[in-house]
TILUM-101988 format. One record per residue (C-alpha): residue in three letters; z, y, x. Coordinates in steps of 0.5 Angstrom, whole numbers, always signed. Each point is the difference from the previous one (the first is absolute). Example, Ala and Ser with C-alpha at 12.3 -4.5 7.8 and 13.67 -1.06 7.14 Angstrom:
2
- Ala  +16  -9  +25
- Ser  -2  +7  +2
END
This chain:
851
- Met  +276  +237  +152
- Pro  -5  +3  -4
- Ala  -5  +2  +6
- Asn  +0  -8  +1
- Asn  -1  -1  -8
- Ser  -5  +6  +1
- Ala  -4  -4  +6
- Lys  +1  -7  -4
- Asn  -4  +4  -6
- Ser  -6  +2  +3
- Pro  -6  -1  -2
- Leu  -2  -3  +7
- Arg  +5  -5  -1
- Lys  -2  -2  -7
- Asn  -7  -2  +1
- Pro  -1  +0  +8
- Ile  -7  -3  +0
- Arg  -4  +4  -5
- Asn  +4  +7  +1
- Ser  -1  -1  +7
- Leu  -7  -1  -1
- Gln  -1  +5  -4
- Leu  +4  +5  +4
- Ala  -4  -3  +6
- Trp  -7  +2  -4
- His  +3  +7  -1
- Phe  +1  +1  +6
- Tyr  -6  -2  +3
- Gln  -4  +4  -5
- Gln  +4  +6  +2
- Gln  -1  -1  +7
- Lys  -8  -3  +0
- His  -3  +7  +1
- His  +5  +2  +5
- Ser  -4  +1  +7
- Ser  +4  -4  +4
- Gln  -2  -7  -6
- Arg  -7  +2  +0
- Val  +0  +0  +8
- Leu  +4  -7  -1
- Arg  -5  -3  -4
- Trp  -5  +2  +5
- Val  +4  -4  +6
- Gln  +0  -6  -5
- Gly  -7  +0  -3
- Ile  -4  +1  +7
- Leu  +5  -6  +3
- Leu  -1  -5  -6
- Val  -8  +2  +0
- Phe  -1  -2  +6
- Ile  +4  -6  +1
- Val  -3  -3  -7
- Thr  -7  +2  +2
- Leu  +2  -4  +7
- Ser  +3  -6  -4
- Gln  -6  +0  -5
- Thr  -5  +1  +5
- Ser  +2  -6  +5
- Ala  +1  -5  -7
- Ser  -8  +1  -2
- Ile  -1  -1  +7
- Gln  +4  -6  +1
- Ala  -2  -3  -7
- Tyr  -8  +2  +3
- Leu  +1  -4  +6
- Ser  +3  -6  -4
- His  -7  +0  -5
- Asn  -4  +1  +6
- Leu  +3  -7  +4
- Ala  +0  -4  -6
- Asn  -8  +2  +0
- Leu  -3  +2  +7
- Leu  +3  -6  +4
- Gly  -6  -4  -2
- Ala  +5  -6  +1
- Asp  +7  -3  -3
- Leu  +2  +0  +8
- Val  -3  +3  +6
- Leu  +2  -2  +7
- Ser  -3  +4  +6
- Gln  +1  +0  +8
- Pro  -5  +1  +6
- Leu  -1  -7  +1
- Ala  -3  -6  -4
- Leu  +4  -6  -3
- Ser  +0  -6  +4
- Ala  -3  -6  -4
- Ser  +7  -3  -1
- Gln  +3  +7  -3
- His  -6  +1  -4
- Ala  +0  -8  -3
- Glu  +8  +2  -1
- Leu  -1  +6  -4
- Ala  -6  -3  -4
- Ala  +4  -6  -3
- Met  +5  +6  -2
- Ser  -5  +4  -4
- Gln  -6  -1  -4
- Gln  -5  +4  +3
- Ile  +0  +4  +7
- Val  -6  +4  +2
- Leu  -1  +4  +7
- Ser  -2  +7  +2
- Gln  -1  +3  +7
- Ser  +1  +7  +1
- Leu  -2  +3  +6
- Thr  +0  +8  +2
- Thr  -6  +2  +3
- Thr  -5  +6  +2
- Leu  -7  -1  -3
- Thr  -6  +4  +3
- His  -6  +2  -3
- Asn  -6  +5  +2
- Gly  +5  +4  +5
- Gln  +6  +1  -6
- Trp  +6  -5  +1
- Gln  +5  -1  -5
- Arg  +7  -4  +0
- Ala  -1  -5  -5
- Thr  +4  -7  -2
- Leu  -4  -6  +0
- Lys  +3  -5  -5
- Ala  -3  -7  +1
- Val  +0  -5  -6
- Ala  -2  -6  -2
- Asp  -4  -3  -7
- Asp  +7  -1  -3
- Tyr  +2  +7  +0
- Pro  +2  +3  -5
- Leu  +6  -4  -2
- Gln  +2  +5  -5
- Gly  -2  +6  -3
- Glu  -7  +3  -1
- Leu  -5  +2  +6
- Arg  -3  +6  -2
- Thr  -7  +3  +4
- Ala  -6  +3  -1
- Thr  -7  -1  +1
- Ser  -2  +8  +1
- Gln  +4  +7  +2
- Gly  +4  +2  -7
- Gly  -3  -6  -3
- Gln  +2  -6  -5
- Glu  +6  -3  +1
- Asn  +0  -8  +1
- Val  +4  -5  +0
- Ser  -1  -5  +6
- Ala  +3  -7  +0
- Gln  +0  +0  +7
- Gly  -1  +4  +7
- Ala  -5  +1  +4
- Gly  -5  -5  +3
- Val  -1  -2  +7
- Gly  -5  +5  +3
- Glu  +2  +6  -5
- Ile  +6  +5  +0
- Trp  +2  +5  -5
- Leu  +3  +6  +2
- Asp  +4  +6  -5
- Ser  -4  +6  -2
- Arg  +4  +4  +5
- Leu  -2  -4  +6
- Leu  -7  -1  -2
- Ala  +0  +7  -1
- Ala  +3  +1  +7
- Leu  -4  -4  +4
- Gly  -6  +3  -3
- Leu  -3  -7  -3
- Arg  -4  -2  -7
- Leu  +0  -6  -4
- Gly  -5  -6  +4
- Glu  +1  +3  +7
- Gln  +4  -4  +5
- Leu  +5  +2  +4
- Ser  +2  -3  +7
- Ile  +7  -2  +2
- Gly  +1  -3  +7
- Gly  -8  -2  +1
- His  +1  -4  -7
- Arg  -5  +5  -6
- Leu  +3  -1  -6
- Thr  -4  +2  -7
- Val  +4  +5  -5
- Ser  -2  -3  -6
- Arg  +6  +3  -5
- Ile  +5  +6  +0
- Leu  +7  -3  -1
- Leu  +4  +4  -5
- His  +6  -4  -2
- Glu  +4  -6  +4
- Pro  +6  -4  -4
- Asp  +4  +0  +6
- Arg  -1  +7  +2
- Leu  +8  +1  -1
- Met  +1  -4  +7
- Glu  -3  +6  +4
- Gly  +6  +4  -2
- His  -3  +8  +0
- Thr  -4  +0  +5
- Val  -6  +4  +0
- Glu  -5  -5  +4
- Met  -7  +0  -3
- Arg  -1  -8  -2
- Ala  -6  -5  +1
- Leu  +0  -7  -2
- Leu  -4  -5  +3
- His  +0  -8  +1
- Arg  +5  -4  +5
- Thr  -7  -3  +3
- Asp  -2  +7  +2
- Leu  +7  +2  +2
- Gln  +0  -6  +6
- Gln  -7  +2  +2
- Phe  +2  +7  +3
- Arg  +8  +0  +1
- Ala  +3  -1  +6
- Thr  +5  -5  +2
- Asp  +6  +5  +1
- Asp  -2  +4  -6
- Ile  +6  +1  -5
- Ile  -1  -3  -6
- Gln  +4  +0  -6
- His  +0  -6  -4
- Arg  +2  +0  -7
- Tyr  +1  -5  -4
- Leu  +0  +0  -8
- Phe  +4  -5  -3
- Ala  -1  -2  -8
- Ala  +7  -3  -2
- Asn  +5  +1  -5
- Ala  +8  +2  +0
- Gln  +3  -6  +4
- Gln  -5  -1  +5
- Ile  +0  +7  +2
- Ser  +7  -1  +1
- Thr  -1  -6  +4
- Ile  -5  +4  +4
- Leu  +5  +5  +2
- Gln  +4  -4  +2
- Trp  -5  -4  +4
- Gln  -2  +6  +3
- Lys  +7  +3  +3
- Thr  +1  -7  +4
- His  -7  -1  +3
- Leu  -3  +7  -1
- Pro  +5  +6  +1
- Ala  -5  +5  +3
- Ala  -5  -1  -6
- Gln  +1  +5  -5
- Val  +0  -3  -8
- His  -2  +5  -6
- His  +0  -4  -7
- Lys  +1  +2  -7
- Gln  +7  -1  -2
- Gly  +2  +5  +7
- Ala  -1  +7  +1
- His  -6  +4  +2
- Pro  -2  +2  +7
- Leu  +1  +7  -1
- Ala  +6  -1  -4
- Leu  +5  +2  +6
- Phe  -4  +5  +2
- Trp  +0  +4  -7
- Gln  +8  -2  +0
- Arg  +1  +4  +7
- Thr  -4  +5  -3
- Glu  +4  +1  -5
- Asn  +7  -1  +4
- Phe  -3  +6  +5
- Ile  -1  +5  -5
- Gly  +7  -2  -4
- Leu  +2  +1  +7
- Ala  -2  +7  +1
- Ser  +2  +2  -7
- Ile  +7  +1  +3
- Leu  -3  +7  +2
- Leu  -1  +1  -8
- Phe  +7  -3  -1
- Phe  +4  +4  +5
- Met  -3  +7  -2
- Ala  +2  -2  -8
- Ala  +7  -1  +3
- Ile  +0  +7  +3
- Ala  -3  +3  -7
- Met  +5  -4  -4
- Gln  +6  +2  +5
- Gln  -2  +8  -1
- Leu  -1  -1  -8
- Thr  +7  -4  +0
- Arg  +4  +6  +3
- Ala  -4  +4  -4
- Gln  +2  -4  -7
- Leu  +7  -1  +3
- Gln  +4  +6  -3
- Gln  -3  +0  -7
- Gln  +1  -8  -1
- Gln  +7  +0  +3
- Phe  +1  +6  -5
- Phe  -3  -5  -5
- Ser  +5  -5  +1
- Ala  +5  +4  +0
- Val  -1  +2  -7
- Cys  -1  -8  -2
- Leu  +7  -1  +3
- Ser  +3  +5  -4
- Val  -1  -2  -6
- Gly  +3  -6  +1
- Ala  -6  -5  +4
- Ser  +2  -4  +6
- Lys  -4  +0  +7
- Gln  -4  -7  -2
- Thr  -3  +4  -6
- Val  -1  +6  +4
- Leu  -3  -4  +5
- His  -4  -4  -6
- Ile  -3  +6  -3
- Ser  -3  +3  +8
- Val  -3  -7  +1
- Leu  -3  +0  -7
- Lys  -3  +7  +0
- Trp  -3  -2  +7
- Leu  -3  -6  -3
- Phe  -3  +3  -6
- Gly  -4  +5  +5
- Leu  -3  -6  +4
- Leu  -1  -3  -7
- Leu  -4  +6  -3
- Leu  -3  +0  +6
- Leu  -3  -7  +1
- Pro  -7  +1  -5
- Gln  -2  +5  +5
- Val  +1  -4  +6
- Leu  -3  -6  -3
- Ala  -7  +4  -3
- Ile  +0  +4  +7
- Ser  +1  -7  +4
- Ala  -5  -4  -3
- Leu  -5  +6  +0
- Cys  +2  -1  +8
- His  -1  -8  +0
- Trp  -7  +1  -4
- Leu  -2  +5  +6
- Leu  +2  -4  +6
- Leu  -3  -6  -2
- Gln  -6  +4  -1
- Trp  +0  +3  +7
- Leu  +1  -7  +3
- Gln  -5  -3  -3
- Ala  -5  +6  +2
- Gln  +3  +1  +7
- Ala  +4  -5  +3
- Phe  -3  -7  -3
- Ala  -7  +4  -1
- Gln  +0  +0  +8
- Gln  +1  -6  +1
- Gly  -7  -2  -3
- Ala  +2  -4  -6
- Ala  +1  +5  -5
- Ser  -3  -5  -5
- Ser  +5  -5  +1
- Phe  +6  +5  -1
- Ala  -3  +1  -8
- Asn  +7  -4  -2
- Leu  +5  +5  +3
- Ala  +2  +2  -7
- Trp  +4  +6  -3
- Gln  +6  -5  -3
- Pro  +6  +4  -1
- Asp  +7  -4  +0
- Ile  +4  +2  -4
- Ala  +6  -5  +1
- Leu  +0  +2  +8
- Ala  +0  +8  -2
- Val  +6  -1  -3
- Lys  +3  -4  +5
- Thr  -3  +5  +5
- Ile  +3  +6  -5
- Val  +7  -4  +0
- Ala  +1  -1  +8
- Ser  -3  +8  +1
- Ala  +5  +2  -5
- Ser  +6  -4  +4
- Ile  -2  +5  +6
- Phe  +0  +6  -4
- Leu  +7  -3  -2
- Val  +3  +0  +7
- Leu  -3  +7  +1
- Asn  +4  +2  -6
- Phe  +7  -3  +2
- Pro  +2  +6  +4
- Leu  +0  +4  -7
- Trp  +3  -4  -4
- Leu  +6  -2  +5
- Ala  +1  +9  +0
- Leu  +0  -2  -8
- Trp  +6  -5  +1
- Gln  +4  +5  +4
- Cys  -1  +6  -4
- Ser  +6  +2  -5
- Val  +2  +4  -6
- Arg  +3  +5  +5
- Gln  -7  +2  +2
- Leu  +0  +4  -7
- Ile  +5  +4  +2
- Gln  +1  +0  +7
- Pro  -7  +0  +3
- Gln  -1  -5  +6
- Arg  -5  +0  +5
- Arg  -2  -8  +1
- Ser  -5  -2  +4
- Ile  -4  -6  +1
- Ser  +3  -4  +6
- Asn  -6  +1  +5
- Ala  +2  -8  +3
- Val  -1  -2  -7
- Leu  -7  +3  -1
- Phe  -1  -3  +6
- Gly  +1  -6  +0
- Cys  -3  -1  -7
- Ala  -7  +2  +3
- Thr  +1  -5  +6
- Leu  +1  -5  -5
- Val  -6  +2  -4
- Leu  -4  +0  +6
- Ala  +3  -6  +3
- Gly  -2  -4  -6
- Val  -7  +2  +0
- Ala  -1  -2  +7
- Ala  +3  -6  -1
- His  -4  -2  -6
- Tyr  -7  +1  +3
- Ser  +2  -1  +7
- Asp  -4  -6  +2
- Asn  +2  +1  +7
- Gly  +4  +3  +5
- Leu  -5  +3  +5
- Leu  -4  +4  -5
- Thr  +7  +2  -4
- Ala  +2  +2  +6
- Met  -5  +5  +2
- Leu  -2  +3  -6
- Leu  +8  +2  -2
- Gly  +1  +2  +8
- Ser  -6  +4  -1
- Met  +3  +4  -6
- Leu  +6  +0  +3
- Ala  -2  +2  +6
- Ser  -5  +7  -4
- Ile  +6  +1  -5
- Ala  +5  +1  +7
- Leu  -5  +4  +2
- Leu  +0  +4  -6
- Leu  +7  +1  -1
- Val  +1  +2  +7
- Leu  -5  +5  +0
- Ser  +2  +3  -6
- Trp  +8  +0  +2
- Leu  -1  +3  +8
- Thr  -6  +6  -3
- Leu  +5  +2  -6
- Ser  +5  +0  +5
- Leu  -2  +3  +6
- Cys  -4  +5  -3
- Glu  +6  +2  -5
- Lys  +4  +1  +7
- Leu  -5  +3  +3
- Ser  -1  +6  -5
- Gln  +8  +1  -1
- Pro  -1  +7  +4
- Phe  -5  +2  -4
- Ser  -2  +3  -7
- Gly  -5  +0  -5
- Leu  -3  -6  -5
- Leu  -1  -6  +5
- Pro  +6  +0  +3
- Phe  +4  +1  -8
- Ala  -5  -6  -2
- Leu  +1  -5  +7
- Tyr  +7  +1  -2
- Met  -1  -2  -7
- Met  -3  -5  +1
- Lys  +5  -3  +6
- Gln  +5  +1  -6
- Arg  -5  -5  -5
- Leu  -2  -5  +5
- Leu  +1  -6  -4
- Ser  -5  +3  -5
- Lys  -5  +2  +6
- Thr  +0  -6  +3
- Thr  -2  -4  -6
- Gln  -5  +5  -1
- Ile  -2  -1  +7
- Leu  -1  -7  +1
- Gly  -4  +0  -7
- Ile  -5  +4  +3
- Gly  +0  -2  +7
- Leu  -1  -8  -2
- Ala  -6  +2  -5
- Ala  -3  +4  +6
- Phe  +1  -5  +5
- Leu  -3  -5  -4
- Leu  -7  +3  -2
- Leu  +0  +2  +8
- Phe  +1  -6  +3
- Thr  -5  -3  -5
- Leu  -5  +6  +0
- Met  +0  +2  +7
- Leu  +3  -5  +5
- Leu  -3  -6  -2
- Lys  -7  +3  +0
- Asp  +1  +2  +7
- Leu  +3  -7  +2
- Gly  -7  -3  -2
- Asp  -3  +6  +4
- Asn  +4  -2  +7
- Met  -1  -8  -2
- Ala  -7  +0  +1
- Ala  +1  +5  +6
- His  +4  -5  +3
- Gln  -2  -6  -1
- Arg  -8  +2  +2
- Thr  +5  +2  +7
- His  +3  -6  +1
- Asp  -4  -5  -4
- Gly  -7  +3  +0
- Asn  -4  -1  -6
- Leu  -1  -7  -2
- Leu  +5  -5  -1
- Val  -1  -8  +0
- Ser  +5  -2  -4
- Gln  -2  -8  +1
- Ala  -4  -3  +5
- Ser  -1  -7  +3
- Ser  +0  -3  +7
- Ala  -8  +1  -1
- Gln  -1  +5  -4
- Met  +5  +4  +5
- Ala  -4  -2  +6
- Asp  -7  +2  -3
- Ile  +4  +7  -2
- Gln  +2  +1  +8
- Leu  -8  -2  +1
- Trp  -3  +5  -5
- Ala  +5  +5  +2
- Ala  -2  +0  +8
- Gln  -8  +0  -2
- His  +1  +6  -4
- Ala  +6  +3  +4
- Ile  +5  +1  -5
- Thr  +7  +0  +2
- Ile  +5  -5  -3
- Arg  +6  +3  +0
- Gln  +5  -5  -2
- His  +0  -8  +0
- Lys  +6  -3  -3
- Pro  -1  -9  -1
- Phe  +4  -2  -6
- Met  +1  -7  -5
- Tyr  +1  -1  -7
- Val  +6  -3  -3
- Gln  +4  +0  -7
- Leu  +8  +1  +0
- Thr  +2  -6  -5
- His  +8  +0  +2
- Ile  +6  +5  +2
- Asn  +6  -4  +3
- Gly  -3  -7  -3
- Gly  -1  +2  -7
- Gln  -6  +2  -3
- Leu  -3  +6  +0
- Ala  +0  +1  -8
- Asp  +7  -2  +0
- Val  +3  +5  +5
- Met  -4  +6  -2
- Gln  +1  +1  -7
- Lys  -1  +8  -1
- Pro  -7  +3  +1
- Ser  -1  +3  +6
- Asp  -7  +3  +5
- Ser  +3  -5  +5
- Leu  +0  -6  -5
- Ala  -6  +2  -3
- Thr  -4  +0  +7
- Leu  +3  -6  +2
- Ser  -2  -4  -6
- Arg  -7  +0  +4
- Pro  -1  -2  +7
- Val  +1  +5  +5
- Arg  -2  +1  +7
- Leu  +5  -2  +6
- His  -1  +3  +6
- Trp  +1  -3  +7
- Ser  +3  +5  +6
- Glu  +3  -1  +7
- Ala  +4  +7  +0
- Val  +1  +5  -6
- Pro  -6  +3  -2
- Gly  -2  +8  +2
- Asn  +0  +1  -7
- Asn  +7  -3  -1
- Arg  +7  +2  +2
- Leu  +6  -6  -1
- Val  +5  +1  -5
- Ser  +4  -5  +1
- Gly  +1  -7  +3
- Gln  -3  -2  +7
- Trp  -7  -1  +1
- Trp  -2  -6  +3
- His  -2  -1  +8
- Ser  -6  -5  +3
- Ala  +5  -5  +3
- Asp  +3  +0  -7
- Thr  -1  -8  -2
- Asn  +2  +2  -7
- Trp  -7  +1  -4
- Gln  +3  +0  -7
- Gln  +2  +7  +0
- Leu  -3  +6  -5
- Ser  +1  +7  +1
- Val  +0  +2  -8
- Glu  -2  +8  -2
- Gln  +6  +4  -2
- Glu  -2  +2  -7
- Met  -2  -7  -1
- Met  +7  -2  +2
- Thr  +3  +5  -4
- Asp  -4  -1  -6
- Leu  +2  -8  +1
- Gly  +7  +1  +2
- Leu  -1  -4  +6
- Gln  +4  +0  +7
- Leu  +0  -2  +7
- Gly  +0  -8  +0
- Asp  -2  -1  -7
- Arg  -5  -5  -1
- Leu  -7  +0  -3
- Gly  -5  -6  -1
- Leu  -8  +2  +1
- Val  -5  -4  -2
- Ile  -6  +0  +6
- Ala  -6  -3  -2
- Glu  +3  -6  -5
- His  +7  -1  +5
- Tyr  +6  +3  -1
- Val  +4  +4  +6
- Glu  +7  +2  +0
- Phe  +1  +7  +4
- Ser  +6  +3  +1
- Ile  +1  +8  +0
- Ala  +1  +2  +7
- Ala  -2  +8  -1
- Thr  -1  +5  -4
- His  -6  +5  +2
- Ala  -3  +7  -4
- Tyr  -7  +3  +1
- Gln  +1  +6  +3
- Ser  -7  +5  +1
- Gly  -4  +2  +8
- Ala  -3  -7  +1
- Gly  -5  -2  -7
- Ala  +2  -1  -6
- Ile  -1  -8  +0
- Thr  +7  -3  -1
- Phe  +2  -6  -2
- Trp  +6  -3  -5
- Leu  +2  -7  +4
- Gln  -1  +0  +8
- Met  +1  -7  +4
- Pro  +0  -2  +6
- Pro  -6  -2  +4
- Ala  +3  -7  +2
- Ala  -1  -2  -8
- Leu  -7  +0  +1
- Thr  +1  -7  +4
- His  +3  -3  -6
- Ile  -4  +3  -6
- Lys  -6  -2  -1
- Ala  -4  +5  -4
- Pro  -6  +5  -1
- His  +0  +6  +4
- Tyr  -2  +7  -3
- Ser  +0  +7  +3
- Met  +1  +7  -3
- Ala  -4  +6  +4
- Ser  -1  +7  +0
- Leu  -7  +4  +2
- Glu  -2  +6  +2
- Leu  -9  +1  -3
- Gln  -4  +6  +0
- Pro  -3  +2  -7
- Glu  -6  -3  +2
- Gln  +3  -6  +2
- Phe  +3  -2  -7
- Ser  -8  -3  -2
- Leu  +1  -6  +5
- Leu  +6  -3  -4
- Gly  -6  -3  -4
- Gln  -1  -4  +7
- Leu  +8  -3  -1
- Trp  +0  -1  -7
- Gln  -7  -4  +0
- Gln  +2  -4  +5
- His  +8  -1  -2
- Pro  +0  +1  -8
- Ser  +8  -1  +0
- Leu  +1  +5  +6
- Arg  +6  +5  -4
- Met  -2  +7  +3
- Val  +2  +6  -4
- Ser  -2  +8  +3
- Leu  +5  +5  +1
- Gln  -4  +4  -6
- Glu  +1  -6  -5
- Leu  +8  +0  +3
- Thr  +0  +8  -2
- Gln  -2  -1  -7
- Arg  +4  -5  -2
- Phe  +6  +4  +2
- Asp  -4  +6  -4
- Asn  +1  -4  -6
- Ser  +6  -2  +1
- Leu  +3  +7  +1
- Ala  -4  +2  -6
- Met  +4  -5  -5
- Val  +7  +2  +4
- Thr  -2  +8  -1
- Arg  -1  -2  -8
- Leu  +6  -4  -1
- Ile  +5  +4  +5
- Ser  -3  +7  -4
- Gly  +1  -3  -7
- Phe  +7  -2  +3
- Ala  +1  +7  +3
- Gly  -1  +3  -7
- Leu  +6  -4  -3
- Ile  +4  +3  +6
- Ile  -3  +7  -1
- Leu  +2  +0  -8
- Leu  +7  -2  +1
- Ala  +0  +5  +7
- Gly  -1  +4  -6
- Val  +6  -2  -4
- Val  +5  -1  +6
- Met  -2  +8  +0
- Val  +1  +1  -7
- Ser  +7  -4  -1
- Ser  +3  +3  +6
- Val  -2  +8  -3
- His  +3  -2  -6
- Ala  +7  -3  +3
- Val  +1  +7  +4
- Glu  -3  +4  -6
- Ala  +6  +2  -3
- Lys  +2  +3  +8
- Glu  -6  +3  +1
- Gln  +0  +4  -7
- Lys  +7  +2  +2
- Lys  -2  +2  +7
- Asn  -6  +4  -3
- Ser  +5  +4  -4
- Ile  +4  +2  +6
- Ile  -5  +3  +3
- Leu  -3  +4  -6
- Ser  +7  +2  +0
- Phe  +0  +3  +7
- Gly  -6  +5  -3
- Leu  -5  -4  +3
- Ser  -7  -2  -4
- Lys  -2  -7  -3
- Arg  -6  +1  +5
- Thr  +5  +0  +5
- Cys  +3  -8  -3
- Leu  -8  -2  +0
- Gln  -1  +2  +8
- Leu  +6  -4  +1
- Asn  -3  -6  -4
- Ile  -6  +1  +3
- Ile  +3  -1  +7
- Glu  +4  -6  -2
- Trp  -6  -3  -2
- Leu  -4  +1  +6
- Val  +6  -2  +5
- Thr  +0  -7  -5
- Gly  -7  -1  +1
- Ala  -1  +2  +6
- Ile  +6  -5  +3
- Ala  -4  -6  -5
- Ala  -6  +2  +4
- Thr  +2  +0  +6
- Gly  +4  -7  -1
- Ala  -6  -3  -2
- Ile  -4  +2  +6
- Val  +5  -2  +5
- Ala  +1  -7  -3
- Thr  -9  +0  +0
- Trp  +0  +2  +7
- Leu  +7  -5  +2
- Ala  -4  -6  -4
- Gly  -7  +1  +3
- Leu  +4  +2  +7
- Leu  +3  -8  -1
- Ile  -7  -4  -2
- Tyr  -4  +3  +6
- Gln  +5  -1  +5
- Ser  +0  -8  -3
- Gln  -6  +1  -1
- Phe  -4  +4  +5
- Ser  +5  +2  +5
- Leu  -2  +7  -1
- Pro  +2  +7  -3
- Tyr  -1  +1  -7
- His  -3  +7  -2
- Pro  +0  +1  -7
- Asp  -5  +5  -4
- Ile  +2  +7  +1
- Gly  -4  +2  -6
- Trp  +3  -6  -4
- Leu  +7  +2  +2
- Leu  -1  +8  -2
- Gly  -3  -2  -7
- Thr  +5  -4  -1
- Leu  +5  +5  +1
- Ala  -3  +6  -4
- Val  -1  -6  -6
- Ile  +7  -2  +0
- Leu  +3  +7  +0
- Ser  -5  +3  -5
- Leu  +2  -6  -5
- Val  +8  +0  +1
- Thr  +0  +7  +0
- Gly  -4  +0  -7
- Leu  +4  -5  -3
- Gly  +6  +2  +3
- Ile  -1  +7  -4
- Val  -2  -2  -6
- Leu  +6  -5  -1
- Ser  +4  +6  +2
- Lys  -1  +3  -5
- Asn  +7  +0  -4
- Ser  +4  +0  +5
- Leu  -3  +7  +1
- Ala  +1  +2  -7
- Gly  +7  +2  +2
- Ser  +3  +6  -2
- Val  +6  +5  +1
- Arg  +2  -2  -7
- Gln  +0  -7  +1
- Leu  +5  +1  +6
- Met  +5  +4  -4
- Ala  +0  -5  -6
- Glu  +1  -6  +5
END
């Protein structure tokens, strides 16, 4: 009875909220300088900075795009399609709007005095521009002027890059398809520039009358209709477009920016990749939980002994963690704001400037969103809450008995694994926008993790087993590492994953680029014709025969627009962004072939045969099938030359190397050609000698719209993309390396007491501290060697798989890179390990006797 009264009169019972806060704050102040708490703050701080920076940067870009849409669309609504509107369609739309202005765009290659340059010609009439300012200059670097209308008949305006590339001066004449135009102005800014997306094409502006003089009948001209309309009229036009022109692209000021989905996909990909960061954080927090469990259980038992309830004990522990998180926020917000600003500066200087429109992106402003930051921090705190749940579950199970009879209560590995899996699954679900990307990314991560786990377990187990008959420092070190297999495995995972990311980026992708160029040269030559009409292809064949040039490949196609899947409109059926969906929003190539092409293999279904009367069947590329969730038997509605045709999916094909790189997403039986009337085009590849490239000017002068690109240009594009990817992944790998160091620190702290005891026992046998240091060096050398070997093997396997699928060749990595990587990892891991193990090496015989 007195005991019960004592419990009821406990201070923790009288004012539970205030007393719990005071005790939690006191406990936090006592613990905040402890090494495990410092490491915990590092883990939480790194993740918070990453997530807050990512969300703030994405919000800034989306806000910029919204502003960009309102100011660079050049109209209230823009309708774009390859074919011109019929007279009746134009009349209907004119009745629904206030004004319509037509612009026509054609991708072409301009030549002048032996120089040639790919460019986009835009043809307008006197009613252009509809909205906004058309800015030009009358001299290089001269004063900017606002032009009331576009180029006059017989004139052409070039942007400064195109003017320099062709070596032209103002007042000189440029010949296009035998038609001569005078270069009268320098084009600086078009009010409807947004519709060009993120292209790097150089620009030219001329009058629509001049375009009709030299264009061929089968050239593909993009017709853009700029509308002045109010909100109600925009809604009416959108409904009309869905019914009458489902294949047309429509953008309006009340809708989404053309690049909005692109940036959403970028954020989703980075978010998915961050699963690796959360995995590393889960490992570190698991080690920290084990390290601080005994101390927290002792404190909880003391609280229980003075009458506190288990709920109060749990509240104190949660409040202590919350105090640590709240006091961490000022540093997190300051660092993330700086990172946010640096990222925006980098995007302006690198990504956007490379698109040749740096001046148009001046509005990408640094403006932190406090509400979004709070929302992001709350979401991150929920993740940390789940990762801390195993510790609080263990505290719930503690009792007063532990004060007089200490019990070793360990945290269930199943609970730890379950909480980590829940967090990783939540992050994947939040950022996943299609199953294929998520499966590939998570699959590659799981494969790397599984490889490192198996390698570490097999190496330590086998080496320990084989060294049993021998004596010495190495067998003893291997034996001790085997006893702490979990701790060593976590260290190997952290180091190995960081090394794999860097090796994959810096070595494998570079090797891949070099081999892609060599492989394409072997199978496809050094010049690719990406689009040639029937007349243009006939002239190419004649030109090649005259100059003894080999045509390696020649494949016909026609342009189609996917508008429906199983009777539903594409925009309604497919909601999530994907690479396939982004491509299918524009016309794509449709090939026809009697048999399976040599560079394709049949994945599923059945290919058609010559006697088959069903011409409305397709074979769809495997990636597109998976990305869009299609199945055999699904119906695809295609608009071909303004006619709607429905096909069923009869087969699935995939690319295989060895017979050229020209392949197509969609293929149909040749029998369909008798039922479909549409312009035919060709893709081809040729092999030219270096001195024959100067002859290309003849072809481009005769056919300005002929689309050709050299292997050198393709390689340069890949190198530019590789440089961007390398910078991004290197920065991401920096975070991985930082967390790998945190994992090492946390794992050392988790076994620090045991290590001190081990070293004290060694000293009690008369051995010196030098021996303890030697054992420590051996342990870290073995840890670094296993991690480096795992990273090297993972990189080699990734290279092998990529090379087999792309080139059907074995992958031979650069031995110098691999040996250098091994030496660097061993040096860094051993050096950092010795520094971190300083406290465990301070054990003594006196300390052992005191225990």
